[in-house]
N, C-alpha and C positions, 0 to 999 in steps of 0.2 A: 381443448378442455371438454367440449361437448362430446367429442368422439370417444374420449376415455370414459366418460360417464355412461355413454351409450353401450360401450363394450362391457363395462362392469355390470350394468343392468341386465344385459343379455346373459352374462355368465351366471348371475344370481338367478335369473329366470330359468335358465337351463338346469341349474342345480336343484331348484325347487321342483321342476318337472321330473327330473330323474328320481328324486326322492319320492314323489307321489306315485310314479310308475312302479318303483320298487316296492313301496308299501302296499300297493294294490295287488301285487302278485303273492304276498305273504298270506299264510292261512289266518283266518280270523279267530281261531281257537287253538289253544295249546294246553298241554298237560305236563306238569312237573311231578315226578314220583321219586320216592326214596324208600329203600327197603333196608331193614335192620333185622338181623336174626339174634334173638336173645336166647342164650344157652341156659334156660331155666324152665322148670315145669309150670304149666298154667296156674296151678294152685299157689305158687309163690308170687307170680306176676299179678294176678287178678286183684288182690287187695290194693295194689298201688294204683290201679286205673279204674276200679269199680266203685271206689268211694271218692267223692270229690274233695273231701278234706285231705285224704292221703295223696290224691292227684296233685293238689297244689303245693305239697311239700317238695316236689321235684319239677313242677311245671315251669319251663324257662320263661314263659310270658308273664307269669305271676312274679317271678324273681326279678324280671326286668324293671318292674316298678314296685319297690318295696313299700311305698307309701299308699298303695291302693288298698281300699277297704273291701273286704269280701264278706258277704252275708250269705249264709246257707239257708235253703228252704227247710220245710218240715222234715224232709228226708234228703240226705246228701249221698246216698248210695243206691245203686240199682235203678230200676225203671222208676221214673218220676223224681229222681234226685235232681236238685237244682242249686245254683248259686248265682249271685249277681254282685 
């Protein structure tokens, strides 16, 4: 019985050591990118992203929680536009 526990402990210890060695060789930073090409001129697209009120009409994160309350700042468009 003691021999089985000793072997199981060594296997677990070896697995942890292998995992630590593997994770030490991985890069500490990574980047995920995604690219989409929209077939529309900028003057059609900008109103949907330049104004936070229009942005939240299609924002998938805002749609994920429909019970969230959004309050807009003094300006919701352009530089200085804000919401919380």
